[in-house]
C-alpha positions as CSV (number, residue, x, y, z in Angstrom):
1,M,42.0,-12.9,36.6
2,G,38.2,-13.6,39.0
3,I,36.9,-11.6,36.0
4,H,38.3,-14.0,33.8
5,Y,35.8,-16.8,35.3
6,T,32.6,-14.2,36.2
7,Y,33.6,-12.8,31.7
8,G,32.3,-15.9,30.1
9,A,29.4,-16.8,33.5
10,N,27.3,-13.3,32.5
11,K,28.4,-13.0,28.8
12,N,24.6,-14.1,28.2
13,A,23.3,-12.1,30.5
14,K,24.3,-9.0,29.2
15,L,24.1,-9.3,25.9
16,M,20.4,-10.2,26.6
17,E,20.2,-6.7,28.2
18,K,21.3,-5.9,25.7
19,K,19.1,-6.3,23.6
20,A,16.3,-5.8,25.4
21,K,17.1,-2.3,25.4
22,R,17.5,-2.5,22.2
23,E,14.4,-3.4,20.8
24,K,13.1,-0.9,23.7
25,K,14.6,1.8,21.7
26,L,13.3,0.5,18.9
27,A,9.9,0.0,20.1
28,E,9.4,3.9,21.2
29,K,10.5,5.1,17.5
30,R,8.5,3.4,16.0
31,A,5.5,4.7,18.8
32,K,7.0,7.9,18.0
33,R,6.7,7.8,13.9
34,Q,3.2,6.6,14.1
35,I,2.0,9.3,16.0
36,K,3.5,11.9,13.2
37,A,2.3,9.8,10.7
38,G,-1.2,10.1,12.4
39,P,-4.6,10.2,10.2
40,E,-3.8,14.3,10.2
41,K,-0.8,13.2,7.1
42,I,-2.4,10.7,5.6
43,E,-3.8,12.2,1.7
44,D,-6.1,11.9,-0.7
45,D,-5.3,8.1,-3.0
46,K,-3.6,9.4,-6.1
47,T,-2.8,5.9,-7.6
48,I,-3.7,5.4,-10.9
49,P,-6.6,2.4,-11.5
50,I,-4.8,-0.7,-13.4
51,D,-6.5,-0.3,-16.2
52,Q,-5.8,2.5,-18.0
53,V,-2.8,2.8,-19.6
54,I,0.2,5.0,-17.6
55,T,1.0,8.5,-19.8
56,L,3.6,11.2,-19.4
57,D,-0.1,13.5,-19.2
58,H,-0.4,11.3,-15.6
59,L,3.2,10.8,-14.6
60,T,3.6,15.0,-14.8
61,N,-0.4,17.4,-13.8
62,P,-0.2,16.5,-10.1
63,N,-3.2,17.2,-10.4
64,K,-5.0,14.9,-12.3
65,K,-6.6,11.6,-11.0
């Protein structure tokens, strides 16, 4: 029965350890993703200016700016 007395006392500590471990893992994933999507993956800005009307030609012809 001794384990039942210590379970509640250690519950918050265990939860905090799990949360820290999960956050560390997510931070590592984010860092990996940022390294992969470095400056060599950034393409030219292909957005349509706000003052232009979007036409079918803008949507179908990817080479036209």
